[in-house]
PyMOL Python script that loads the backbone (N, CA, C, O; Angstrom):
from pymol import cmd

cmd.read_pdbstr("""\
ATOM      1  N   UNK A   1     122.907 -55.383 -30.639  1.00  0.00           N
ATOM      2  CA  UNK A   1     123.082 -56.831 -30.586  1.00  0.00           C
ATOM      3  C   UNK A   1     123.817 -57.247 -29.320  1.00  0.00           C
ATOM      4  O   UNK A   1     123.610 -58.349 -28.812  1.00  0.00           O
ATOM      5  N   UNK A   2     124.669 -56.373 -28.812  1.00  0.00           N
ATOM      6  CA  UNK A   2     125.469 -56.699 -27.630  1.00  0.00           C
ATOM      7  C   UNK A   2     124.593 -56.880 -26.396  1.00  0.00           C
ATOM      8  O   UNK A   2     125.028 -57.456 -25.399  1.00  0.00           O
ATOM      9  N   UNK A   3     123.357 -56.386 -26.464  1.00  0.00           N
ATOM     10  CA  UNK A   3     122.458 -56.483 -25.316  1.00  0.00           C
ATOM     11  C   UNK A   3     122.142 -57.943 -24.991  1.00  0.00           C
ATOM     12  O   UNK A   3     121.849 -58.279 -23.843  1.00  0.00           O
ATOM     13  N   UNK A   4     122.203 -58.808 -26.006  1.00  0.00           N
ATOM     14  CA  UNK A   4     121.906 -60.223 -25.779  1.00  0.00           C
ATOM     15  C   UNK A   4     123.068 -60.918 -25.083  1.00  0.00           C
ATOM     16  O   UNK A   4     122.881 -61.966 -24.463  1.00  0.00           O
ATOM     17  N   UNK A   5     124.264 -60.347 -25.177  1.00  0.00           N
ATOM     18  CA  UNK A   5     125.426 -60.921 -24.512  1.00  0.00           C
ATOM     19  C   UNK A   5     125.873 -62.225 -25.129  1.00  0.00           C
ATOM     20  O   UNK A   5     126.543 -63.026 -24.476  1.00  0.00           O
ATOM     21  N   UNK A   6     125.506 -62.452 -26.397  1.00  0.00           N
ATOM     22  CA  UNK A   6     125.888 -63.704 -27.052  1.00  0.00           C
ATOM     23  C   UNK A   6     126.632 -63.421 -28.349  1.00  0.00           C
ATOM     24  O   UNK A   6     126.769 -64.309 -29.190  1.00  0.00           O
ATOM     25  N   UNK A   7     127.111 -62.201 -28.519  1.00  0.00           N
ATOM     26  CA  UNK A   7     127.831 -61.876 -29.744  1.00  0.00           C
ATOM     27  C   UNK A   7     126.890 -61.530 -30.877  1.00  0.00           C
ATOM     28  O   UNK A   7     125.670 -61.567 -30.714  1.00  0.00           O
ATOM     29  N   UNK A   8     127.456 -61.193 -32.028  1.00  0.00           N
ATOM     30  CA  UNK A   8     126.640 -60.795 -33.172  1.00  0.00           C
ATOM     31  C   UNK A   8     125.800 -61.966 -33.686  1.00  0.00           C
ATOM     32  O   UNK A   8     124.656 -61.774 -34.099  1.00  0.00           O
ATOM     33  N   UNK A   9     126.360 -63.167 -33.663  1.00  0.00           N
ATOM     34  CA  UNK A   9     125.639 -64.342 -34.163  1.00  0.00           C
ATOM     35  C   UNK A   9     124.425 -64.641 -33.286  1.00  0.00           C
ATOM     36  O   UNK A   9     123.314 -64.803 -33.791  1.00  0.00           O
ATOM     37  N   UNK A  10     124.640 -64.714 -31.970  1.00  0.00           N
ATOM     38  CA  UNK A  10     123.547 -64.990 -31.045  1.00  0.00           C
ATOM     39  C   UNK A  10     122.490 -63.900 -31.114  1.00  0.00           C
ATOM     40  O   UNK A  10     121.293 -64.184 -31.086  1.00  0.00           O
ATOM     41  N   UNK A  11     122.938 -62.646 -31.203  1.00  0.00           N
ATOM     42  CA  UNK A  11     121.992 -61.538 -31.290  1.00  0.00           C
ATOM     43  C   UNK A  11     121.178 -61.618 -32.569  1.00  0.00           C
ATOM     44  O   UNK A  11     119.985 -61.317 -32.578  1.00  0.00           O
ATOM     45  N   UNK A  12     121.843 -62.032 -33.664  1.00  0.00           N
ATOM     46  CA  UNK A  12     121.138 -62.154 -34.934  1.00  0.00           C
ATOM     47  C   UNK A  12     120.053 -63.212 -34.863  1.00  0.00           C
ATOM     48  O   UNK A  12     118.952 -63.014 -35.377  1.00  0.00           O
ATOM     49  N   UNK A  13     120.361 -64.342 -34.224  1.00  0.00           N
ATOM     50  CA  UNK A  13     119.382 -65.426 -34.079  1.00  0.00           C
ATOM     51  C   UNK A  13     118.188 -64.940 -33.268  1.00  0.00           C
ATOM     52  O   UNK A  13     117.041 -65.174 -33.649  1.00  0.00           O
ATOM     53  N   UNK A  14     118.448 -64.272 -32.163  1.00  0.00           N
ATOM     54  CA  UNK A  14     117.368 -63.772 -31.304  1.00  0.00           C
ATOM     55  C   UNK A  14     116.507 -62.774 -32.073  1.00  0.00           C
ATOM     56  O   UNK A  14     115.281 -62.787 -31.960  1.00  0.00           O
ATOM     57  N   UNK A  15     117.158 -61.902 -32.862  1.00  0.00           N
ATOM     58  CA  UNK A  15     116.421 -60.898 -33.637  1.00  0.00           C
ATOM     59  C   UNK A  15     115.516 -61.567 -34.658  1.00  0.00           C
ATOM     60  O   UNK A  15     114.364 -61.168 -34.829  1.00  0.00           O
ATOM     61  N   UNK A  16     116.040 -62.596 -35.344  1.00  0.00           N
ATOM     62  CA  UNK A  16     115.253 -63.319 -36.346  1.00  0.00           C
ATOM     63  C   UNK A  16     114.063 -64.016 -35.680  1.00  0.00           C
ATOM     64  O   UNK A  16     112.961 -64.021 -36.227  1.00  0.00           O
ATOM     65  N   UNK A  17     114.283 -64.598 -34.513  1.00  0.00           N
ATOM     66  CA  UNK A  17     113.203 -65.284 -33.805  1.00  0.00           C
ATOM     67  C   UNK A  17     112.101 -64.305 -33.429  1.00  0.00           C
ATOM     68  O   UNK A  17     110.918 -64.621 -33.551  1.00  0.00           O
ATOM     69  N   UNK A  18     112.487 -63.115 -32.970  1.00  0.00           N
ATOM     70  CA  UNK A  18     111.497 -62.097 -32.592  1.00  0.00           C
ATOM     71  C   UNK A  18     110.661 -61.695 -33.805  1.00  0.00           C
ATOM     72  O   UNK A  18     109.438 -61.588 -33.715  1.00  0.00           O
ATOM     73  N   UNK A  19     111.327 -61.473 -34.936  1.00  0.00           N
ATOM     74  CA  UNK A  19     110.609 -61.095 -36.158  1.00  0.00           C
ATOM     75  C   UNK A  19     109.666 -62.213 -36.589  1.00  0.00           C
ATOM     76  O   UNK A  19     108.533 -61.953 -36.992  1.00  0.00           O
ATOM     77  N   UNK A  20     110.135 -63.462 -36.505  1.00  0.00           N
ATOM     78  CA  UNK A  20     109.320 -64.608 -36.906  1.00  0.00           C
ATOM     79  C   UNK A  20     108.069 -64.720 -36.043  1.00  0.00           C
ATOM     80  O   UNK A  20     106.971 -64.944 -36.552  1.00  0.00           O
ATOM     81  N   UNK A  21     108.244 -64.562 -34.727  1.00  0.00           N
ATOM     82  CA  UNK A  21     107.103 -64.644 -33.805  1.00  0.00           C
ATOM     83  C   UNK A  21     106.092 -63.546 -34.114  1.00  0.00           C
ATOM     84  O   UNK A  21     104.887 -63.795 -34.123  1.00  0.00           O
ATOM     85  N   UNK A  22     106.577 -62.339 -34.365  1.00  0.00           N
ATOM     86  CA  UNK A  22     105.672 -61.228 -34.684  1.00  0.00           C
ATOM     87  C   UNK A  22     104.880 -61.525 -35.953  1.00  0.00           C
ATOM     88  O   UNK A  22     103.682 -61.248 -36.020  1.00  0.00           O
ATOM     89  N   UNK A  23     105.545 -62.087 -36.956  1.00  0.00           N
ATOM     90  CA  UNK A  23     104.860 -62.416 -38.208  1.00  0.00           C
ATOM     91  C   UNK A  23     103.798 -63.487 -37.977  1.00  0.00           C
ATOM     92  O   UNK A  23     102.712 -63.417 -38.553  1.00  0.00           O
ATOM     93  N   UNK A  24     104.103 -64.468 -37.145  1.00  0.00           N
ATOM     94  CA  UNK A  24     103.140 -65.533 -36.846  1.00  0.00           C
ATOM     95  C   UNK A  24     101.918 -64.955 -36.143  1.00  0.00           C
ATOM     96  O   UNK A  24     100.785 -65.309 -36.469  1.00  0.00           O
ATOM     97  N   UNK A  25     102.146 -64.063 -35.174  1.00  0.00           N
ATOM     98  CA  UNK A  25     101.037 -63.445 -34.433  1.00  0.00           C
ATOM     99  C   UNK A  25     100.157 -62.642 -35.385  1.00  0.00           C
ATOM    100  O   UNK A  25      98.930 -62.717 -35.322  1.00  0.00           O
ATOM    101  N   UNK A  26     100.792 -61.875 -36.265  1.00  0.00           N
ATOM    102  CA  UNK A  26     100.032 -61.062 -37.224  1.00  0.00           C
ATOM    103  C   UNK A  26      99.203 -61.951 -38.142  1.00  0.00           C
ATOM    104  O   UNK A  26      98.045 -61.645 -38.427  1.00  0.00           O
ATOM    105  N   UNK A  27      99.789 -63.045 -38.604  1.00  0.00           N
ATOM    106  CA  UNK A  27      99.072 -63.939 -39.513  1.00  0.00           C
ATOM    107  C   UNK A  27      97.908 -64.621 -38.798  1.00  0.00           C
ATOM    108  O   UNK A  27      96.855 -64.846 -39.395  1.00  0.00           O
ATOM    109  N   UNK A  28      98.095 -64.946 -37.528  1.00  0.00           N
ATOM    110  CA  UNK A  28      97.034 -65.614 -36.769  1.00  0.00           C
ATOM    111  C   UNK A  28      95.878 -64.664 -36.489  1.00  0.00           C
ATOM    112  O   UNK A  28      94.716 -65.067 -36.537  1.00  0.00           O
ATOM    113  N   UNK A  29      96.191 -63.404 -36.196  1.00  0.00           N
ATOM    114  CA  UNK A  29      95.146 -62.433 -35.872  1.00  0.00           C
ATOM    115  C   UNK A  29      94.488 -61.882 -37.129  1.00  0.00           C
ATOM    116  O   UNK A  29      93.431 -61.255 -37.052  1.00  0.00           O
ATOM    117  N   UNK A  30      95.101 -62.110 -38.284  1.00  0.00           N
ATOM    118  CA  UNK A  30      94.547 -61.651 -39.544  1.00  0.00           C
ATOM    119  C   UNK A  30      94.748 -60.164 -39.763  1.00  0.00           C
ATOM    120  O   UNK A  30      94.070 -59.572 -40.603  1.00  0.00           O
ATOM    121  N   UNK A  31      95.659 -59.547 -39.032  1.00  0.00           N
ATOM    122  CA  UNK A  31      95.916 -58.119 -39.187  1.00  0.00           C
ATOM    123  C   UNK A  31      96.756 -57.869 -40.437  1.00  0.00           C
ATOM    124  O   UNK A  31      97.501 -58.741 -40.884  1.00  0.00           O
ATOM    125  N   UNK A  32      96.626 -56.680 -40.984  1.00  0.00           N
ATOM    126  CA  UNK A  32      97.406 -56.320 -42.165  1.00  0.00           C
ATOM    127  C   UNK A  32      98.235 -55.088 -41.865  1.00  0.00           C
ATOM    128  O   UNK A  32      97.855 -54.264 -41.033  1.00  0.00           O
ATOM    129  N   UNK A  33      99.379 -54.959 -42.547  1.00  0.00           N
ATOM    130  CA  UNK A  33     100.242 -53.806 -42.295  1.00  0.00           C
ATOM    131  C   UNK A  33      99.660 -52.551 -42.937  1.00  0.00           C
ATOM    132  O   UNK A  33     100.248 -51.475 -42.833  1.00  0.00           O
TER     133      UNK A  33
END
""", "prot")
cmd.dss("prot")
cmd.show_as("cartoon", "prot")
cmd.util.cbc("prot")
cmd.orient("prot")
């Protein structure tokens, strides 16, 4: 999390955003896990 340089809170937000974007891409492409 320290890689973001925004503390644990900022890193958590960035991590959640990355996961959300990945889920959106998967849903749009129709891929399954």
